C-alpha angles and dihedrals in degrees: 000000000000119000114195088337091306127111109230112216120183109165123113112226136157113283094347089284096166093046090052091048089053089051090049088055089059104266107136113243087230087066095052119084116202095218095184091063121078113246092252090055092050090063090074094053134077089239130096120282093222 
């Protein structure tokens, strides 16, 4: 489900495996929100802030 053109993602996994698989499928990292990270932690990633 897209939310404001972002793909919310809120599952904890080892080494962000699912997020990386989505990126490998062509979804830009800037469109993937790591929902299990606090917003201040997301700033240090290549993923969307949400």
